[in-house]
N, C-alpha and C positions, 0 to 999 in steps of 0.2 A: 574452459577458456577465457581468461579475465580480459577487458579493456575497455574503455568505453564508457560506463556502469550497463554492459555487454550489448551493446548494443555493434560491437566486433563480432561477438557472438550470433546472433540477431541477422546478421549479416551474412556470416557464411551459412548460417542454416537454410536461408531464402537462395539464394546466390549458388552455392556451392558443393554443398551435402547431398548425397547419394537422395536419391527420388526412390526411396524402397520401405519405410519404414524403422528404417535401423537407426536414425539419428533422431535423437527426441532433443526439446529445449525444456529448459528449466528455470527462467529467467526472472529476474526482478520485474514488478508489473510496469514498471515506469516506460518499459519502450514502448507499449501502446500513446502514453502518450506522450513522449518524446517526437512518437512520427505525427500524429493531429499537429505539433507546433511546431511543427517544420525543424525538428531539431537535427543537428550537426552531427556530417556522417551517416544520415538513414538511406540504407538500400535494401527496404525493404517495405513490404505492403501486409501489415499484421495482418489484416481481414482476410488474407490465399491463405495463411495456414491451415494447418487439420489441426485443429482443438480436439487435447485427446481429453482434457478435465482439468479441475482447478480443487486442490488436496482440500482448501481451506480459504475461508472470508471472516479475517477479525479487524475489528473498525479498530481505525487509526486513531491517535491519542493526540490531546495538547495538557499537559498539564505541569505543575509548578511541583519545586522541595517543599516540605516543610517550612525549610528557613527564609522563604521566597518572598512573607505575607501578604499572598495572594490568597485570597480567598472563595474568590468564584470569578467566571468568566467578564464579566460587569468590571470587577477589576483592570483587568487586563487595556481597560480605554483608556484609565487615568494612572495606572503607573505602570513604568516600565519593568517585565520581565527580561533579565538577560537566558537565552536558550543557548543549547550548542547544537554544531552542525557538522556534518563529514565535508562532500563536496557540495558545489553547484547544484548535481544535479541529482542528489538524493533528494528523500521525503523530510528528512531534518531540516533540509533548507526549503524546499518548495512550500512546505505546509507552511512554515511560519511563514514565510512572506505570503502566501494564500489569504490564510487569517489576516494581514497586518493591511494587503488592499483592498481585499474586500470587507472585514470587518471593522476594521479603525481600529486595531488592539495597538500594541506599543511595544512588540517583542523587537528584540536587540541580538541578531543571531549574530555568536562567535563558532566563525569556521576554521578547519585546519583539524578537527579529531581525528584519528582514525578510526574508528568503529562506535557503533551506539554504544560500547561497554565504556568506551574512554569516558563516554559523557557523561556517563552514570556518575565515574569517576570521583568527572568534575564537577557534579552535584554534590556529593559527598563532601567532598574538598572545599567546594564554596567558590570554585571557578567561576561558573554560571547558577544559572536559579531554575533552570526549566530543562523540560525537552519537548518535542512533537515531529510525529513522522513515524513511531514505531506502533507497534498494536495493542491490542488489549492481550492474546494470546504471546508474544512474546516478551512484555514483562512479565507476567504471569509466572512463567515457564526460566524467567532469570532472577525475577524476584517477589517471590510467590507472597509474602507478607504485607510489600510496601501498600498495598490501595485500604486493607482490613486495619494497619496500624496507624495510618496516617503520613506514611512519611512520604510519597507521593498525592497529592493532589489530582486527580482528572476534573478537570475544566471545562471540556466537549470532546467531542467524538464523529469523525468522521466515514459514511460507511452510505448504504442505501436505507438501511432502516436503524432505530436500537438494538444493540444488544439487550436479547433477553435479561440478563442476566446485572444489567448494569442502564435499568431504564428511568433512572433520577439522573443521568448523566446529561446535556444537554444533547440535542442532532446539531451539527454548523447548518445545516441546513434551514432551519427554525429560527436559529439567531438573525436572520436576513429578510427584510420585506421585501424588494423591490422583487420584480417578475425575472432581469435580468441577472442579479446575482445571486437569484432561489440556482438559476440553469450553469451558473457555474460552478456552485457549489455543488449543485449535481451532476457535473460531468466529474468531477474531485470521487465525487461518491461512486462513480463508477472504476473510477480507476481504484480505488480502493475494493473495488468488488469483484475487480480483476485475479484479486489473491493469491495465489501462488501456481501459475500457470503451467503446463504440459503439454506442446505440441510437438509435431512432426512436421517436416517441409512439405510445400506445396506439390503435389502431381502423386502424391502416393494414391497406390491403387485402393477403392473404395473397399475392397474387402476385407486391406490388411489395416485399414483407418478404422473397420468397424472392430475388428479386434481386437487394436489395441483400446479403445475407447468400454469393448467389454470388460477387459483388463483390469480397465484402472479401476471402472467399480467395483469390478469384483472383488480387488483389494481394498478401497474403500469400505468392506463391510469383512476382510478379512479379521477373524478373533486376535490371531495372533498380531496384525500389522496394531491394531485398535489397544489392545493391551501394551504392545512397546510404547506409542504414541502417550497415552496415559501416564506409562511411566514416567517418559519425560516430560510432561506435562504441558504435552500440547497438543488441541482439539484438533476433531476432524470434524470440518463442515464443507462439505467437496459441493461444487457446484459441476455437470454434466456440463459437455462437449458441447452441446446447443446453446444451453442457457452463457456460455462464457462466451460462444460467438456472437452473439445476441451484444452481451457490454463491448464487449472486442470493438465491434460495428459501430453502436452507440458511440462512443469516446471518437472514432478517428475519424466518423461523418458529423461530428457535432456542427450546428450553426459557425462562420464565419467569426460573426458579432460577439461570441462567449470565447473562442479561441484569442482574441484579440485581446482581450481583456483581460 
């Protein structure tokens, strides 16, 4: 169900879908932040969904194409980097704006690209110089040699903690010094940690919710499923329902001073 960055689908699940566990949501992680920021069209409370789990969590990255002349994160405070973006509510626009506002970078956002793939093509053509808002997983699935060959240099990562395979890349939260700025970056790290969420409607009987959660966790361990994910170069790093619900609650109930900034 397309529309409004999955807000339409989320509203449907909250207000109109049967409350019997037969309807599941698998929407982009920003539906939680959209509510927290008082976004347009929200007619749901993310904390009241029955979460089933998240299939994987992969940190969001900011990086530059090898032709950009950017060698490290410090360069972004003195040199302009032109990054491609899709829509205003996408990670490709949200995260560059976050870096500019909180970390003082000079990222110039060119919006209007239809997808992440078209942004990648734009980098190769020299239309833009970098990209933000996509994950290590998505990059490795489509461009498995970009990092190893130096085609794309990752300058920072956003997440609750560094990814074990990329410990040398700075965590955005560690690049700020003030307590307030760290809270802002921590909230966005929480948004990243929502990962790839799956949930069902409010009001589903507890026994059915438990069955869905058990089936989800069993799938995350299924050998055929894991083999399929490996074949298409996607990691499996699940978050259980309880952990996911805590992250969602943390974002929705973030202090007003953090949300206002």
